[in-house]
C-alpha positions, -999 to +999 in steps of 0.1 A: -174-565+295-148-547+274-112-553+263-082-530+266-052-536+243-019-518+241+007-525+214+042-519+225+075-523+207+082-556+224+049-570+237+012-566+230-008-566+262-045-572+266-070-572+296-106-583+299-124-559+321-159-558+337-165-523+349-133-515+368-126-551+376-098-569+357-110-604+348-080-617+328-047-605+314-026-616+284+009-607+270+021-618+236+050-609+214+042-579+191+040-591+156+055-573+126+021-564+112+008-555+147-028-565+139-022-603+140-006-598+174-038-581+186-058-612+176-033-635+194-037-615+226-075-618+224-071-655+219-049-658+249-075-638+269-101-663+258-080-692+271-074-675+304-110-665+310-136-678+286-161-651+272-186-648+245-175-624+217-210-610+215-207-599+252-179-575+245-193-540+244-162-521+234-126-526+225-100-499+235-067-500+217-034-481+221-014-488+190+019-480+174+005-484+139+007-447+131+041-440+146+055-470+128+040-458+095+057-424+099+090-440+111+091-464+081+081-437+056+061-463+037+025-463+027+022-425+034-002-405+013+013-381-013+007-348+005+007-312-004+012-283+020-008-252+012+001-222+033-021-190+032+001-160+042+016-142+012+031-117+009+043-126+044+061-159+054+078-164+020+113-166+036+106-200+052+085-222+029+067-254+040+090-284+046+120-261+053+132-281+083+121-316+073+144-346+069+150-352+032+139-388+034+105-381+050+098-351+028+106-372-003+084-401+010+053-379+009+062-359-022+071-326-006+047-305-026+046-270-012+024-240-022+025-205-009-007-186-015-022-153-004-043-151+027-038-152+065-045-129+094-025-107+117-024-115+154-052-090+160-075-105+134-068-081+105-065-097+071-029-099+057-043-103+022-076-117+008-078-152-007-071-154-044-095-180-057-078-182-091-045-188-074-060-217-054-077-232-085-042-233-101-029-250-070-057-275-073-049-283-109-013-289-101-022-310-071-043-332-093-015-335-119+010-345-092-013-373-079-016-357-045-043-374-024-041-354+009-036-317+016-025-298+047-039-263+048-023-238+072-032-201+074-013-175+094-029-171+129-057-195+119-063-200+157-076-164+158-096-168+126-100-201+107-123-188+079-096-188+052-086-224+058-121-236+053-127-214+023-095-227+007-106-263+014-139-256-004-121-244-035-096-272-036-121-300-030-144-286-056-116-289-082-102-322-068-131-344-056-121-369-029-091-349-017-085-354+020-080-322+039-064-315+073-068-280+089-040-265+110-064-248+134-077-283+143-043-299+148-017-276+163-013-245+184+002-210+181+034-211+161+031-213+123+059-237+113+053-262+141+015-261+135+020-265+098+044-294+103+019-312+126-008-307+100+014-321+072+022-352+093-015-357+100-024-353+063+003-378+053-012-404+077-048-400+065-046-427+039-029-453+061-053-444+088-082-456+066-064-489+060-054-493+097-089-486+109-104-511+084-078-537+094-086-534+131-123-538+125-117-567+102-094-585+127-119-582+155-149-591+133-131-623+122-130-632+159-167-626+163-163-592+181-186-566+165-183-540+193-172-504+186-135-498+186-119-469+203-083-457+201-063-441+229-053-405+224-022-386+235-040-371+265-052-404+279-088-402+266-105-422+239-116-414+203-137-435+180-124-448+147-141-422+126-122-395+145-090-415+142-094-416+104-093-378+104-068-371+132-042-400+133-016-378+150-037-378+181-026-414+188+012-409+187+018-410+224-010-434+233+015-460+247+031-438+274-003-422+283-020-456+287+008-467+310+005-436+331-033-438+333-030-475+342-004-467+368-027-441+384-056-466+384-036-495+399-018-473+425-047-451+434-024-420+430-035-390+410-003-370+416+028-390+409+056-399+385+050-430+365+081-449+352+072-474+325+100-499+316+093-518+285+115-540+263+129-511+242+125-478+261+118-465+296+091-437+295+089-413+325+060-389+329+042-369+356+005-373+364-015-343+375-051-348+386-049-383+373-039-373+337-005-369+320+010-335+323+012-319+288+044-310+271+047-272+273+065-266+240+073-281+207+078-319+202+099-335+176+083-364+157+105-382+133+128-353+131+099-328+125+091-300+149+055-300+159+033-284+185+001-306+188-011-320+221+014-344+235+023-356+271+054-344+288+073-377+286+110-384+287+120-416+269+153-433+277+167-460+253+167-485+281+146-516+284+146-553+290+157-559+255+186-534+255+218-551+242+247-551+266+283-551+254+308-551+282+295-524+305+279-504+277+240-505+275+223-502+241+212-480+226+200-508+203+175-534+215+163-568+204+128-554+208+100-578+201+125-606+196+134-606+233+118-639+240+140-655+214+173-636+215+180-631+252+203-656+268+178-667+294+154-677+266+180-697+247+192-669+225+227-656+219+225-619+228+233-605+263+205-582+273+196-562+304+170-588+312+198-614+314+217-591+338+186-588+360+184-626+362+221-629+368+220-604+397+190-622+413+167-593+406+143-613+384+132-649+380+127-651+342+136-679+318+165-703+326+189-687+351+215-714+344+221-698+310+235-667+326+255-684+354+287-673+337+278-636+338+298-616+364+273-607+392+292-576+401+291-564+365+254-571+364+248-551+396+269-522+384+250-519+351+216-522+369+227-495+394+237-472+365+203-477+350+186-469+383+207-437+385+197-425+351+160-431+359+163-413+392+180-383+375+151-379+350+125-382+378+143-354+397+144-332+366+107-336+359+096-323+392+083-287+393+084-283+430+108-292+458+083-316+473+091-352+463+065-371+443+058-408+447+070-430+419+049-457+404+068-485+385+049-502+357+058-523+327+072-558+323+107-544+325+102-527+358+119-556+375+151-540+363+147-512+389+152-516+427+127-508+454+146-476+463+158-447+440+179-418+450+158-387+459+125-407+459+107-412+492+080-436+480+080-462+453+049-482+444+050-513+423+013-522+420-003-556+414-006-562+376+019-535+369+032-555+339+000-549+320-007-513+332-007-501+297-036-523+286-054-515+318-049-478+311-065-483+277-094-503+292-103-477+318-097-446+296-124-420+296-139-398+269-127-362+267-138-328+253-115-298+250-118-261+241-086-242+233-091-209+216-091-171+220-120-155+238-127-117+243-129-113+281-148-085+296-134-079+331-169-076+345-180-109+329-148-130+332-164-157+353-192-161+328-167-165+299-147-191+318-180-210+327-190-209+290-157-224+279-160-251+305-195-259+296-185-262+259-158-287+269-184-307+289-208-306+259-180-319+236-173-348+260-209-358+261-212-355+223-181-378+221-198-405+241-193-397+278-220-402+304-232-368+313-234-375+351-197-385+352-182-356+333-158-334+352-135-305+344-099-316+349-080-286+337-087-249+330-060-224+318-064-187+310-036-169+293-041-132+287-029-121+253-017-085+258-011-080+220-047-087+210-074-061+213-105-064+234-089-080+265-085-112+247-073-144+265-065-179+253-088-202+274-082-239+275-107-262+293-107-299+293-134-322+305-135-360+309-162-386+316-168-423+316-178-440+283-215-444+281-217-482+273-254-480+267-246-457+237-218-481+227-241-510+226-267-491+206-241-480+180-229-515+176-264-527+168-270-498+144 
């Protein structure tokens, strides 16, 4: 058996799973510290379906810990951004487009140094070791604990980033390093920003990982812990300590993967209605379609791997004033503040009950609400969702829509422009199910020289490397499959170069999980 958990802004959901069979589900209010809510959810699972903690072989968690840390701006590591590119790139230094508050929260220490490569691999300027040692001394004096190293076109050649790290860590032992070639994609400022965000989260990532393990251990569960990634696959805690940004969109991706599992559809639109937001995304081949361009995180432009998800500030906890919906929400306090639960705030959930759409709480507490007003507001919500679904399609053929999330009762069984709507059984805990059934992935995304006569061999080699990475990450070799291959010829690079991206996924090898737990 294993446990899947998803921490949302309003509720924390948990499921107990045996293979692909869901044995029990639980939903509790998300707590302010998040971790205690996870324990409460496991306790509720135990009440619903008794299990021995020692029989749990793995725990998969989708968590808002890291997003919350960035949003609050508290507990972040003092971070330095070291860019290798002089004499180029000096016009736009690191942090140039950051919100003042977030930059100040991490110190905003920026250093421009010599180095970097041209797009064709030629060196812009050699590394200056004395210059980097001077940076290291200043970093130590400023109390910086984490550094983000970005080199111009490091996706073509990452040697300078690694050499710079060796120099900095030799001068400042214990310094945590994040490399831009491991975090982001082509586009210096966005890749650098993503790397800085990751570096700022490295320290809280250590605390969060230790806290998750401690909370599960206190309950007697000593199984390995995995976190959901932005692409719908799993990573172990050691990976999460190094790459916390990979968890940012785990909530929507868990819901989408859970929607695919519950509905049996691999090509569809998933609409996840929670207490605070409605997240809408497209599934292709059973996995979330990736965002094609930059993504803004906390007001910072980044370009690391994220799903193509549109979020609307609409949910069961959205506050209603007259016929105006939100954008504020009672969030995790829905079960205490909504009228149907004895509170004093009119929410969208109250309107759903008043309109006869949902049977939640005490309907008598919303008897005074105008039914026509409730129906009008709910119809407007359905129209906004239908509009987003239509805009996210990339072909004229309509896609089926899968409704998941506890707030999906707000939506009707028909939407304009949608021919098929599926509201699967256990849709209210689809996010936790998505975490529980998540697979292990491996990805290759880099520039390859492609000989026209050996193109197929190059593509095969890239795909095999992705498969090998998935197996090394803990996937069962006999279940690994390629789910995506992209080849983008780069006309401006010599040698018929192409950017090849291959992604493989496979089921978690629970035999290895059990062995690691005993080690």
